[in-house]
C-alpha atoms as an extended CHARMM CRD file, in Angstrom:
* protein
*
        85  EXT
         1         1  MET       CA              0.0000000000        0.0000000000        0.0000000000  PROA      1               0.0000000000
         2         2  ALA       CA              1.1770000000        3.4680000000       -0.7470000000  PROA      2               0.0000000000
         3         3  ASN       CA              1.9430000000        5.7240000000        2.1680000000  PROA      3               0.0000000000
         4         4  ARG       CA              0.2460000000        9.0890000000        2.7230000000  PROA      4               0.0000000000
         5         5  GLN       CA              2.9610000000       10.9960000000        0.9290000000  PROA      5               0.0000000000
         6         6  GLN       CA              2.7510000000        8.7550000000       -2.1650000000  PROA      6               0.0000000000
         7         7  LEU       CA             -1.0450000000        9.0310000000       -2.1890000000  PROA      7               0.0000000000
         8         8  GLY       CA             -0.8170000000       12.8040000000       -1.9230000000  PROA      8               0.0000000000
         9         9  GLN       CA              1.6620000000       13.0200000000       -4.7900000000  PROA      9               0.0000000000
        10        10  THR       CA             -0.5650000000       10.8580000000       -6.9730000000  PROA      10              0.0000000000
        11        11  LEU       CA             -3.5890000000       13.0310000000       -6.2200000000  PROA      11              0.0000000000
        12        12  ALA       CA             -1.6680000000       16.2700000000       -6.7890000000  PROA      12              0.0000000000
        13        13  GLN       CA             -0.4970000000       14.9730000000      -10.1660000000  PROA      13              0.0000000000
        14        14  ALA       CA             -4.0630000000       13.9920000000      -11.0780000000  PROA      14              0.0000000000
        15        15  ARG       CA             -5.3250000000       17.4530000000      -10.1150000000  PROA      15              0.0000000000
        16        16  LYS       CA             -2.6340000000       19.1740000000      -12.1700000000  PROA      16              0.0000000000
        17        17  LYS       CA             -3.2770000000       16.8830000000      -15.1410000000  PROA      17              0.0000000000
        18        18  GLN       CA             -6.9120000000       18.0080000000      -15.0140000000  PROA      18              0.0000000000
        19        19  LEU       CA             -5.6650000000       21.6280000000      -14.9840000000  PROA      19              0.0000000000
        20        20  LYS       CA             -7.4260000000       22.3410000000      -11.6880000000  PROA      20              0.0000000000
        21        21  THR       CA             -6.0580000000       24.4520000000       -8.8750000000  PROA      21              0.0000000000
        22        22  GLN       CA             -6.3860000000       23.6300000000       -5.2020000000  PROA      22              0.0000000000
        23        23  LYS       CA             -8.7090000000       26.6280000000       -4.9240000000  PROA      23              0.0000000000
        24        24  GLN       CA            -10.9900000000       25.2900000000       -7.6730000000  PROA      24              0.0000000000
        25        25  LEU       CA            -11.1790000000       21.8710000000       -6.0190000000  PROA      25              0.0000000000
        26        26  ALA       CA            -11.8270000000       23.5120000000       -2.6590000000  PROA      26              0.0000000000
        27        27  GLU       CA            -14.8130000000       25.3030000000       -4.1430000000  PROA      27              0.0000000000
        28        28  GLN       CA            -16.0180000000       22.1610000000       -5.9310000000  PROA      28              0.0000000000
        29        29  THR       CA            -15.7740000000       19.8790000000       -2.8940000000  PROA      29              0.0000000000
        30        30  ALA       CA            -16.4160000000       22.3170000000       -0.0190000000  PROA      30              0.0000000000
        31        31  ILE       CA            -13.0860000000       21.2350000000        1.4590000000  PROA      31              0.0000000000
        32        32  HSD       CA            -10.8310000000       24.0250000000        2.7310000000  PROA      32              0.0000000000
        33        33  LYS       CA             -7.8300000000       24.7160000000        0.4900000000  PROA      33              0.0000000000
        34        34  SER       CA             -5.4080000000       24.1370000000        3.3790000000  PROA      34              0.0000000000
        35        35  THR       CA             -6.9020000000       20.6670000000        3.8850000000  PROA      35              0.0000000000
        36        36  ILE       CA             -6.3440000000       19.8690000000        0.2100000000  PROA      36              0.0000000000
        37        37  SER       CA             -2.7530000000       20.9810000000        0.6440000000  PROA      37              0.0000000000
        38        38  GLU       CA             -2.3870000000       18.6710000000        3.6630000000  PROA      38              0.0000000000
        39        39  ILE       CA             -3.7270000000       15.7350000000        1.6350000000  PROA      39              0.0000000000
        40        40  GLU       CA             -1.3640000000       16.4140000000       -1.2540000000  PROA      40              0.0000000000
        41        41  ASN       CA              1.6200000000       16.8090000000        1.0860000000  PROA      41              0.0000000000
        42        42  GLY       CA              0.9150000000       13.5920000000        3.0060000000  PROA      42              0.0000000000
        43        43  ARG       CA              0.0590000000       15.3460000000        6.2770000000  PROA      43              0.0000000000
        44        44  PHE       CA             -3.7120000000       14.8100000000        6.3080000000  PROA      44              0.0000000000
        45        45  THR       CA             -5.0360000000       12.9290000000        9.3360000000  PROA      45              0.0000000000
        46        46  GLY       CA             -8.6660000000       14.0200000000        9.0960000000  PROA      46              0.0000000000
        47        47  SER       CA            -11.8590000000       12.1640000000        8.3330000000  PROA      47              0.0000000000
        48        48  LEU       CA            -12.3430000000        9.5440000000        5.6720000000  PROA      48              0.0000000000
        49        49  ASP       CA            -15.3810000000       11.5190000000        4.4440000000  PROA      49              0.0000000000
        50        50  ILE       CA            -13.1960000000       14.4830000000        3.4880000000  PROA      50              0.0000000000
        51        51  PHE       CA            -10.6090000000       12.2520000000        1.8310000000  PROA      51              0.0000000000
        52        52  GLU       CA            -13.3210000000       10.4170000000       -0.1370000000  PROA      52              0.0000000000
        53        53  ARG       CA            -14.8830000000       13.6730000000       -1.3510000000  PROA      53              0.0000000000
        54        54  TYR       CA            -11.5140000000       14.8790000000       -2.5700000000  PROA      54              0.0000000000
        55        55  ILE       CA            -10.5130000000       11.7080000000       -4.4060000000  PROA      55              0.0000000000
        56        56  ASP       CA            -14.0060000000       11.3590000000       -5.8870000000  PROA      56              0.0000000000
        57        57  ALA       CA            -13.7280000000       14.8630000000       -7.3440000000  PROA      57              0.0000000000
        58        58  LEU       CA            -10.5460000000       13.7260000000       -9.1070000000  PROA      58              0.0000000000
        59        59  GLY       CA            -12.1680000000       10.5410000000      -10.4220000000  PROA      59              0.0000000000
        60        60  TYR       CA            -10.4540000000        8.1590000000       -7.9950000000  PROA      60              0.0000000000
        61        61  GLU       CA            -11.8250000000        5.6590000000       -5.4800000000  PROA      61              0.0000000000
        62        62  ILE       CA            -10.4970000000        3.7830000000       -2.4790000000  PROA      62              0.0000000000
        63        63  ASP       CA             -9.6600000000        0.1370000000       -3.0910000000  PROA      63              0.0000000000
        64        64  ILE       CA             -9.2330000000       -2.1140000000       -0.0670000000  PROA      64              0.0000000000
        65        65  LYS       CA             -7.1820000000       -5.2620000000       -0.4640000000  PROA      65              0.0000000000
        66        66  PRO       CA             -5.3720000000       -7.6680000000        1.8420000000  PROA      66              0.0000000000
        67        67  LYS       CA             -1.9720000000       -6.5440000000        2.9950000000  PROA      67              0.0000000000
        68        68  GLN       CA              0.8990000000       -8.3120000000        1.2850000000  PROA      68              0.0000000000
        69        69  HSD       CA              3.6170000000       -9.6410000000        3.5530000000  PROA      69              0.0000000000
        70        70  GLN       CA              6.9260000000      -10.1940000000        1.8750000000  PROA      70              0.0000000000
        71        71  LEU       CA              9.5360000000      -12.4600000000        3.3640000000  PROA      71              0.0000000000
        72        72  PRO       CA             13.1870000000      -11.6540000000        2.7640000000  PROA      72              0.0000000000
        73        73  ASP       CA             15.1400000000      -13.5960000000        0.1900000000  PROA      73              0.0000000000
        74        74  TRP       CA             16.7250000000      -16.4530000000        2.1430000000  PROA      74              0.0000000000
        75        75  ASP       CA             20.0330000000      -15.9150000000        0.3680000000  PROA      75              0.0000000000
        76        76  GLU       CA             20.1450000000      -12.3740000000        1.7680000000  PROA      76              0.0000000000
        77        77  LEU       CA             19.7840000000      -13.4740000000        5.3980000000  PROA      77              0.0000000000
        78        78  ASP       CA             23.4870000000      -14.2490000000        5.7410000000  PROA      78              0.0000000000
        79        79  SER       CA             24.3900000000      -10.7310000000        4.6480000000  PROA      79              0.0000000000
        80        80  LEU       CA             21.7080000000       -9.1650000000        6.8370000000  PROA      80              0.0000000000
        81        81  PHE       CA             22.6850000000      -11.0420000000       10.0010000000  PROA      81              0.0000000000
        82        82  GLY       CA             26.2600000000      -12.0090000000        9.2240000000  PROA      82              0.0000000000
        83        83  ASP       CA             29.0930000000      -11.4580000000       11.6710000000  PROA      83              0.0000000000
        84        84  ASP       CA             31.0340000000       -8.2910000000       11.0300000000  PROA      84              0.0000000000
        85        85  GLU       CA             34.6800000000       -9.0090000000       11.6000000000  PROA      85              0.0000000000
């Protein structure tokens, strides 16, 4: 899963591709411009409702999927936990 900063960058790029400003999206979604800035900069910790309204305005949706756990490559374990002489 992408972290907040990656999500924000993706949404900022989508907004710019649509030639919309943060101010225009703020007016369209009734979300304060500073909140949109927080979302795009990965600092938003507000409600899911606000986040959903913003991504919906850009034509995106939330997709929930099981978390993927990745085990290390067994050949790398020796280098990760090897004795440093």
